[in-house]
VOTOR-825717 format. One line per 3 residues: number of its first residue (from 1); their letters; for each residue x negated, y negated, z of C-alpha. Coordinates in Angstrom, 3 decimals. Layout:
BEGIN
NUM = a = X Y Z  ...
This chain:
BEGIN
1 = msh = -3.947 8.749 -25.337  -6.065 8.547 -28.485  -8.441 5.604 -29.036
4 = dek = -7.214 3.223 -31.707  -8.712 0.207 -33.280  -7.625 -2.275 -30.699
7 = nty = -10.453 -4.086 -28.917  -8.535 -6.964 -27.293  -6.518 -6.590 -24.053
10 = dvl = -5.234 -8.716 -21.286  -6.763 -6.606 -18.504  -9.437 -3.863 -18.403
13 = ivg = -9.121 -1.525 -15.392  -12.206 0.459 -14.635  -11.353 3.491 -12.603
16 = agp = -8.110 5.612 -12.713  -7.977 6.611 -9.109  -4.898 5.546 -7.038
19 = aga = -5.743 1.831 -7.076  -6.532 1.642 -10.795  -3.668 3.833 -11.997
22 = lsa = -1.102 2.024 -9.838  -2.374 -1.333 -11.177  -1.916 -0.036 -14.764
25 = nll = 1.613 0.997 -14.002  2.472 -2.363 -12.334  0.959 -4.373 -15.114
28 = gka = 2.442 -2.139 -17.751  5.870 -2.717 -16.230  5.229 -6.439 -16.435
31 = gvr = 4.463 -6.303 -20.120  0.629 -6.870 -19.775  -1.678 -5.342 -22.335
34 = vll = -3.829 -2.940 -20.358  -6.712 -0.683 -21.007  -7.377 1.759 -18.289
37 = vdk = -10.671 3.763 -18.348  -12.214 6.486 -16.257  -15.480 8.249 -16.508
40 = ehe = -13.957 11.621 -15.774  -12.152 13.555 -18.478  -9.733 15.173 -16.074
43 = ive = -8.242 14.608 -12.578  -10.553 15.919 -9.870  -8.595 18.864 -8.498
46 = mpr = -9.836 18.552 -4.862  -7.991 17.388 -1.744  -9.112 13.874 -0.632
49 = aag = -6.709 11.240 0.722  -3.892 13.066 2.596  -1.582 10.509 4.075
52 = lcn = 1.065 8.012 2.866  2.940 5.577 5.090  6.332 4.114 4.511
55 = egs = 4.673 0.956 3.001  2.960 3.057 0.480  6.181 4.815 -0.483
58 = ril = 7.761 1.362 -1.004  4.968 0.300 -3.270  5.139 3.448 -5.373
61 = nsa = 8.902 2.778 -5.599  8.314 -0.718 -6.925  6.172 0.799 -9.671
64 = glm = 8.993 3.237 -10.568  6.976 6.267 -9.444  8.635 7.345 -6.122
67 = kdf = 11.537 9.280 -7.652  9.172 11.677 -9.390  6.531 11.922 -6.735
70 = ekn = 8.718 12.302 -3.616  9.112 16.080 -4.078  5.349 16.365 -3.500
73 = lme = 5.384 14.807 -0.042  5.621 16.491 3.436  7.292 14.706 6.241
76 = vqe = 5.314 14.180 9.527  7.502 14.177 12.750  4.857 13.171 15.303
79 = vqf = 1.262 12.121 15.726  -0.182 13.683 18.881  -3.359 13.030 20.773
82 = rse = -4.732 15.887 22.860  -7.367 15.917 25.605  -10.314 18.274 25.845
85 = emt = -8.036 20.683 27.718  -5.781 20.545 24.674  -2.924 18.955 26.668
88 = pff = -1.076 15.965 25.069  -1.775 12.604 26.575  -0.218 10.368 23.963
91 = gvd = 2.182 10.650 20.994  3.801 8.578 18.326  7.243 9.519 17.224
94 = cse = 7.442 9.380 13.385  10.754 10.996 12.945  12.717 7.851 12.045
97 = kln = 12.579 6.014 8.699  11.218 2.495 8.490  12.202 0.258 5.587
100 = gyn = 13.949 3.109 3.901  11.049 5.665 3.982  9.493 8.160 6.311
103 = iir = 6.794 6.533 8.505  4.159 9.072 7.582  4.073 11.745 4.922
106 = tly = 1.134 13.911 3.750  0.165 14.483 0.123  -2.228 16.133 -2.223
109 = qpd = -4.165 13.372 -3.882  -4.434 15.082 -7.360  -0.588 15.237 -7.496
112 = ler = -0.390 11.450 -6.866  -2.862 10.679 -9.538  -1.137 12.993 -11.985
115 = cmr = 2.130 11.319 -11.310  0.617 7.848 -11.853  -1.077 8.839 -15.151
118 = egl = 2.141 10.377 -16.388  3.833 7.165 -15.521  1.808 5.201 -18.028
121 = sry = 3.482 6.994 -20.908  6.428 4.671 -20.277  4.474 1.644 -21.595
124 = env = 3.266 1.196 -25.260  1.252 -1.769 -23.973  -0.965 0.467 -21.803
127 = dfw = -3.902 2.539 -23.224  -5.828 5.136 -21.153  -9.282 6.357 -22.180
130 = sgt = -10.741 9.175 -20.138  -14.356 10.066 -20.218  -15.170 6.392 -20.605
133 = ecl = -17.570 4.216 -18.665  -18.069 0.439 -18.535  -21.716 -0.224 -19.081
136 = qie = -21.718 -4.006 -19.102  -19.502 -6.992 -18.480  -20.164 -10.573 -19.500
139 = dlg = -17.758 -13.238 -18.067  -17.444 -16.019 -20.619  -15.000 -18.080 -18.578
142 = nsv = -11.935 -17.749 -20.708  -12.550 -14.036 -21.414  -14.708 -11.081 -20.404
145 = qcr = -16.762 -9.065 -23.061  -17.097 -5.412 -21.988  -19.353 -2.757 -23.399
148 = lvt = -17.800 0.786 -23.050  -19.043 4.259 -23.909  -16.829 7.282 -24.381
151 = ngd = -18.171 10.992 -24.207  -21.608 9.535 -23.890  -22.100 8.427 -27.577
154 = qyr = -19.033 6.477 -28.761  -19.670 2.808 -28.021  -16.982 0.127 -28.091
157 = nvt = -16.881 -3.599 -27.348  -13.675 -4.770 -25.677  -12.593 -8.312 -24.941
160 = cry = -10.167 -8.946 -22.088  -8.976 -11.871 -19.918  -9.534 -10.057 -16.523
163 = vmg = -11.404 -6.980 -15.239  -10.147 -4.971 -12.276  -12.939 -2.909 -10.730
166 = cdg = -11.365 0.203 -9.104  -14.391 2.448 -9.541  -14.867 3.633 -6.036
169 = grs = -17.477 3.144 -3.217  -20.432 3.321 -5.559  -18.758 0.791 -7.892
172 = nir = -20.877 -0.229 -10.895  -18.519 -3.144 -11.450  -19.361 -4.472 -7.961
175 = kmm = -23.116 -4.141 -8.739  -22.569 -6.014 -12.034  -20.836 -8.821 -10.116
178 = gve = -23.794 -8.996 -7.691  -21.445 -8.769 -4.678  -22.834 -7.788 -1.258
181 = fsg = -21.278 -4.642 0.276  -22.003 -5.068 3.942  -21.048 -2.846 6.858
184 = qty = -22.305 0.248 8.553  -22.651 3.973 8.075  -21.658 6.144 10.976
187 = aqd = -24.563 8.369 12.190  -21.888 11.029 12.915  -20.948 13.461 10.066
190 = wfi = -17.579 15.122 9.894  -16.886 18.640 8.474  -13.721 18.923 6.342
193 = idv = -11.803 22.152 5.882  -8.819 22.515 3.559  -6.928 25.939 3.554
196 = knd = -4.202 27.157 1.254  -2.263 29.067 3.893  -1.246 27.104 6.993
199 = pdv = -1.304 29.469 10.063  1.231 29.577 12.869  0.378 26.780 15.363
202 = htf = 3.255 27.318 17.716  1.016 27.972 20.672  -0.335 24.374 20.467
205 = nen = 3.190 23.071 21.187  3.936 24.952 24.380  3.781 21.728 26.340
208 = ipg = 6.385 20.014 24.362  9.889 21.028 25.335  12.223 21.580 22.392
211 = rtn = 9.476 21.141 19.762  10.067 23.774 17.015  8.863 22.009 13.846
214 = drg = 5.204 22.882 14.270  4.344 21.949 10.713  5.324 18.364 11.153
217 = iiy = 2.748 17.377 13.676  -0.692 15.725 13.183  -3.017 16.600 16.032
220 = fmc = -5.984 14.542 17.183  -8.228 16.698 19.393  -9.953 14.177 21.509
223 = dpd = -12.587 16.484 23.081  -15.790 14.534 23.600  -17.817 17.746 22.812
226 = rpg = -16.135 18.450 19.455  -13.453 15.921 18.379  -11.271 16.837 15.505
229 = vtl = -8.025 16.297 13.709  -5.715 18.659 11.895  -2.785 17.704 9.644
232 = ptp = -0.207 19.738 7.728  -0.237 19.109 3.970  2.262 19.893 1.233
235 = ngt = 3.098 23.399 -0.107  2.036 25.274 3.053  -1.562 23.865 3.201
238 = rrw = -3.444 22.276 6.096  -6.583 20.252 6.649  -9.017 20.126 9.645
241 = efv = -11.796 17.612 10.284  -14.457 18.202 12.993  -17.353 16.268 14.220
244 = vkk = -20.826 17.650 13.311  -22.794 17.701 16.533  -26.164 16.175 16.826
247 = ges = -28.855 18.750 15.890  -26.297 20.878 14.150  -27.320 21.669 10.463
250 = hes = -24.817 21.313 7.635  -25.572 24.891 6.700  -24.708 26.299 10.108
253 = iss = -21.439 24.448 10.622  -20.190 25.351 7.154  -21.036 29.017 7.450
256 = dqs = -18.168 31.537 7.441  -18.874 32.501 11.126  -18.658 28.809 12.126
259 = ikk = -15.405 28.236 10.277  -13.986 31.340 11.859  -14.853 29.987 15.319
262 = lla = -13.614 26.457 14.652  -10.192 27.724 13.326  -9.732 30.459 15.929
265 = pwg = -7.259 28.495 18.034  -4.838 28.418 15.055  -5.310 31.929 13.731
268 = das = -7.511 34.197 11.617  -9.474 32.091 9.177  -9.820 35.041 6.763
271 = emn = -6.089 34.824 6.127  -5.979 31.102 5.558  -7.839 31.034 2.157
274 = vvr = -10.295 28.167 2.563  -10.184 26.107 -0.686  -12.610 23.370 0.232
277 = kai = -15.302 22.716 2.854  -17.313 19.559 2.672  -19.303 17.292 5.000
280 = ytf = -18.720 13.583 4.877  -20.571 10.629 6.327  -17.983 7.936 7.017
283 = hsr = -18.635 4.303 6.185  -17.103 0.981 7.107  -18.020 -1.577 4.474
286 = iak = -16.315 -4.570 2.947  -17.405 -6.529 -0.123  -18.264 -10.129 0.634
289 = kfr = -16.054 -11.293 -2.300  -13.084 -9.603 -3.888  -13.182 -11.961 -6.873
292 = vgn = -16.051 -13.366 -8.896  -14.840 -15.413 -11.965  -12.489 -13.127 -13.982
295 = vfl = -13.585 -9.914 -12.281  -11.860 -8.448 -9.200  -12.646 -5.536 -6.810
298 = lgd = -9.902 -3.213 -5.600  -9.746 -0.091 -3.403  -12.913 1.620 -2.307
301 = aah = -14.928 -0.677 -4.612  -13.803 -3.492 -2.247  -13.744 -1.770 1.073
304 = ltp = -14.579 1.588 2.674  -12.506 2.419 5.768  -13.205 5.210 8.291
307 = pfa = -10.470 7.827 7.966  -9.278 7.689 11.583  -6.241 5.457 10.864
310 = gqg = -5.507 7.102 7.517  -5.470 3.778 5.724  -8.127 4.196 2.971
313 = lma = -5.518 5.036 0.307  -3.046 2.611 1.546  -5.582 -0.307 1.453
316 = glr = -6.098 0.354 -2.182  -2.363 0.431 -2.907  -1.985 -2.891 -1.120
319 = dsy = -4.810 -4.352 -3.181  -3.059 -3.310 -6.428  0.392 -4.526 -5.302
322 = nls = -1.025 -7.800 -4.202  -3.045 -8.600 -7.329  -1.047 -7.164 -10.168
325 = wki = 1.964 -9.473 -9.959  -0.362 -12.464 -9.609  -2.284 -11.616 -12.795
328 = asv = 0.951 -10.980 -14.693  2.356 -14.408 -13.539  -0.818 -16.221 -14.675
331 = lrg = -0.758 -14.441 -18.052  2.814 -15.535 -18.569  1.806 -19.128 -17.827
334 = eln = 3.854 -19.439 -14.567  0.884 -19.811 -12.248  -2.605 -21.391 -12.491
337 = def = -5.618 -19.216 -12.637  -6.768 -20.693 -9.344  -3.846 -18.989 -7.706
340 = ldt = -5.741 -15.669 -8.137  -8.170 -16.793 -5.518  -5.404 -15.985 -3.005
343 = yhd = -6.072 -12.263 -3.712  -9.300 -12.564 -1.771  -7.802 -15.034 0.739
346 = erh = -5.010 -12.543 1.575  -6.531 -9.114 1.217  -10.031 -9.655 2.643
349 = pqa = -8.841 -10.600 6.192  -6.436 -7.713 6.289  -9.137 -5.313 5.098
352 = vii = -11.278 -6.507 7.988  -8.464 -5.865 10.427  -7.789 -2.376 8.999
355 = vnv = -11.442 -1.326 9.177  -11.642 -2.618 12.826  -8.551 -0.695 13.773
358 = aka = -9.879 2.483 12.233  -13.145 2.004 14.144  -11.228 1.553 17.393
361 = lgf = -9.174 4.625 16.817  -12.470 6.508 16.085  -13.681 5.508 19.497
364 = lih = -10.394 6.737 21.018  -10.835 10.019 19.359  -14.612 10.380 20.075
367 = pqk = -15.748 8.569 23.197  -19.463 9.010 23.760  -19.109 9.825 27.526
370 = kwv = -16.819 12.350 29.233  -15.922 9.868 31.988  -14.694 7.410 29.276
373 = sgm = -12.414 10.169 27.834  -11.044 10.773 31.374  -10.213 7.122 31.858
376 = rda = -8.670 7.129 28.343  -6.426 10.195 29.172  -5.286 8.707 32.465
379 = lfr = -4.458 5.310 30.898  -2.340 6.726 28.159  -0.513 9.218 30.392
382 = gyn = 0.394 6.300 32.631  1.630 4.378 29.612  3.750 7.348 28.596
385 = kis = 5.426 7.400 32.049  6.408 3.758 31.702  7.627 3.842 28.189
388 = rtd = 7.840 6.531 25.436  6.186 5.281 22.305  8.518 3.149 20.237
391 = tkk = 7.377 3.667 16.698  9.195 0.727 15.299  7.264 -1.644 17.604
394 = slr = 3.946 0.146 17.646  3.552 0.441 13.914  3.489 -3.189 13.094
397 = ktp = 1.768 -4.356 10.030  -0.687 -7.257 9.754  0.469 -10.248 7.887
400 = nst = -0.369 -10.414 4.186  -2.022 -13.711 4.481  -3.692 -16.007 7.001
403 = lgf = -3.931 -19.042 4.736  -1.765 -21.681 3.081  1.868 -21.833 3.693
406 = lsl = 1.825 -18.565 5.586  -0.454 -19.946 8.263  2.643 -21.284 9.947
409 = mrg = 3.348 -17.695 11.015  2.063 -16.643 14.420  2.512 -13.554 16.596
412 = vsd = 3.413 -10.118 15.434  6.092 -8.468 13.317  9.496 -7.725 14.790
415 = itt = 11.719 -5.214 13.063  14.771 -7.383 13.698  13.617 -10.671 12.380
418 = lml = 12.491 -12.447 9.174  8.834 -13.264 9.436  6.570 -15.322 7.083
421 = gfe = 3.792 -13.121 5.615  5.805 -9.842 6.047  7.798 -7.845 3.643
424 = ilq = 11.587 -8.320 3.618  13.124 -5.643 5.805  15.276 -3.251 3.887
427 = tpv = 18.153 -0.913 4.491  20.741 0.516 2.001  23.070 -1.973 0.289
430 = yke = 25.725 -1.787 -2.445  24.502 -3.019 -5.788  28.190 -3.688 -6.799
433 = kpg = 31.529 -4.015 -4.938  31.977 -0.815 -2.893  34.237 1.743 -4.397
436 = pnv = 34.771 5.531 -4.541  31.950 6.069 -7.090  29.486 3.487 -5.794
439 = epv = 26.386 4.852 -4.037  24.209 2.848 -1.682  20.644 1.863 -2.770
442 = lid = 17.729 0.262 -1.073  17.519 -3.523 -1.483  14.150 -3.277 -3.357
445 = dcl = 16.064 -1.546 -6.183  18.182 -4.788 -6.562  15.321 -7.206 -6.611
448 = pdk = 13.621 -8.264 -9.888  9.860 -8.447 -10.035  10.038 -12.254 -9.632
451 = fvl = 10.302 -14.888 -6.939  13.815 -14.548 -5.478  15.751 -16.913 -3.257
454 = lny = 17.799 -14.643 -0.859  20.588 -15.694 1.439  23.724 -14.330 3.030
457 = ges = 27.357 -15.282 2.437  27.567 -18.221 0.182  25.056 -19.296 -2.492
460 = clg = 22.274 -21.695 -1.396  21.740 -23.158 -4.797  24.061 -26.011 -3.871
463 = dls = 21.706 -26.849 -1.033  18.866 -27.550 -3.477  18.094 -30.982 -4.785
466 = kdv = 18.260 -31.241 -8.612  14.564 -31.706 -9.042  13.754 -28.679 -6.898
469 = ldd = 16.294 -26.580 -8.803  14.749 -27.760 -12.045  11.238 -26.804 -10.879
472 = yci = 12.510 -23.412 -9.567  13.965 -22.590 -12.973  10.654 -23.627 -14.652
475 = fsg = 9.104 -21.296 -12.164  11.264 -18.396 -13.473  12.674 -17.886 -10.000
478 = esl = 15.955 -16.095 -9.431  18.589 -16.065 -6.716  20.407 -13.299 -4.926
481 = vik = 23.309 -13.467 -2.383  24.107 -10.669 0.052  27.785 -10.517 0.956
484 = nts = 29.878 -8.585 3.439  31.567 -5.616 1.937  34.979 -7.265 2.823
487 = fns = 34.097 -10.447 1.090  37.027 -11.456 -1.275  36.245 -14.817 -2.718
490 = grq = 38.104 -15.717 -5.867  35.400 -18.032 -7.308  32.881 -17.191 -9.841
493 = hds = 29.290 -16.453 -8.920  26.982 -19.432 -8.973  24.598 -19.936 -11.933
496 = lss = 20.922 -20.655 -11.472  20.534 -23.257 -14.180  18.850 -26.464 -15.265
499 = ghg = 17.735 -28.079 -18.513  15.065 -25.282 -18.602  17.197 -22.291 -18.573
502 = ssn = 19.790 -20.407 -16.506  20.796 -16.952 -15.253  23.686 -15.614 -13.269
505 = eqv = 23.175 -15.303 -9.541  23.111 -11.640 -8.493  25.444 -10.430 -5.676
508 = iyd = 24.847 -7.332 -3.523  26.881 -6.055 -0.561  25.773 -5.533 3.032
511 = idn = 26.330 -2.278 4.775  27.078 -2.337 8.647  26.390 -6.084 8.766
514 = yyk = 22.605 -5.519 9.063  21.635 -8.425 6.891  24.357 -10.557 8.338
517 = slf = 22.564 -10.402 11.661  19.136 -10.711 10.091  20.014 -13.968 8.227
520 = ddg = 21.717 -15.414 11.306  25.176 -15.189 9.753  24.110 -17.120 6.609
523 = kkv = 22.199 -19.908 8.337  18.764 -18.812 7.063  17.423 -18.714 3.465
526 = ili = 14.191 -17.014 2.448  12.111 -16.950 -0.645  10.283 -13.643 -1.426
529 = rpd = 7.402 -13.096 -3.870  7.449 -10.268 -6.363  5.616 -8.090 -3.767
532 = kmi = 8.537 -8.576 -1.460  6.640 -10.864 0.945  8.520 -13.615 2.677
535 = vvc = 6.878 -16.940 1.893  9.666 -19.319 2.901  12.053 -18.839 5.743
538 = edr = 14.091 -21.908 6.650  17.452 -23.147 7.759  19.849 -23.752 4.856
541 = kkv = 19.835 -27.493 5.318  16.027 -27.642 5.116  15.364 -25.044 2.361
544 = sea = 15.203 -27.558 -0.453  12.179 -29.361 1.069  10.534 -26.112 2.130
547 = lrk = 10.852 -24.708 -1.365  9.451 -27.978 -2.792  6.404 -27.714 -0.578
550 = yma = 5.826 -24.071 -1.337  5.972 -24.594 -5.095  3.599 -27.505 -4.858
553 = sln = 1.139 -25.266 -2.907  1.078 -22.757 -5.776  -0.045 -25.372 -8.287
556 = fir = 1.998 -23.647 -11.001  1.255 -24.956 -14.494  4.585 -25.116 -16.284
559 = qke = 5.143 -28.810 -15.965  8.564 -30.396 -16.680  7.057 -32.648 -19.365
562 = ssa = 5.588 -29.776 -21.429  8.650 -27.660 -20.999  10.902 -30.503 -22.128
565 = a = 8.682 -31.027 -25.168
């Protein structure tokens, strides 16, 4: 986009990688005035992040990007761990969908960034300046003054309400905030190889009866001498990552002769067309604070995660999804600025968990002693004999929050229940009364980007006291009822209304009674946030008081007195 004379925005986003570009799309959709800047003039056309889980797909769909991007993804059927003899000792079945999307798919990061940047063209309220750096920020309390430079010699002063620092692991925004970036750097380097032509890897699957989809497997080679991982990537490409041994020079391992030897088990390296070879030193670091005043850190600027769990990209997407709706709500006057502190409260503990999980998985892949690897193999083989991996139970997510109203939640996620701090589970529903030309959609496609009271069967609005209903309307909350496809009530839909506004209650239709069971046949009522997190889950008779307590905990600033005036 061309630079115009505007110098005032609601939000300045520094860095147009996945976290920054997603934030710009989400805020643009919410009507927020956004300036997105990036120091690079063009997208870096090199493979980097390579994995997207079902949660990431769901987030992209909420930003209206999934339909265009889905064609660029490749499905993964299984994640397999192999011993030093290259025999499988553990596997995770990824063939089923979870919450409407494939559990794991691989991607080419430049394609993702391209889709996100193209998505910005939908919003006149979003400007994107490439080749632009942020040189200085000054937080004045009610605004932030920012000094920008484009193409090295075009200087601009921009005023905004908030700054989102998405400028990577070497973040200048983080340095300007004076935030400590503690953690560790692994002494072990890893050698990355990306090839354009994926070879035939059938010989690696001879121990898996019936396995024919060779391209759909991610392999972790857990050899203590030379650990590695290989994953199929879109459009017939593939990636390998190998440990650089102690005493092994970067020059020797990246030589053509070394690459030929490393890739020999898969085929002839000369036919694979190596498009990238690079050596990385992995880090595990987390910023001490994700917020200082009106400035926030997201993505790699906030945390660096070892790649073993494939969660680096996902952590940045979660940051964007968590913070964007909160900033939009504050700018609309629905929530107090203090509510933005929950971004750190919710995301920082989860970032710590993800980093620790990645470190543990790194130990699983690369134990320092051979006897440890032997015990590991025996342990997991024994587990496989007892129970084949159940993906839906093993791929649980951590809760989105450990504080406030969500602290009532304990335990782990269950795919068959409603849990505080977790996303509402989704399967296909009908957005209107089923008929010959009515196609099912995912429930997210029926939910507005607002707080929503969700229940099954009959409306729960009659169960709310008048003052709670009034507050909920001030809060711009909405209501949605899920009904059975055979429901045939003659009465009109309820109206969410008070002296402060009203809207018709939306009705959607259950398929196969999935939500009927989930909501205990209409006995349960939940409140979900704009990021689909469940924040209230209560019996219908108690929901009014639970909703009252939750709204009070948010300290929202639209008071009845000022609204009435």
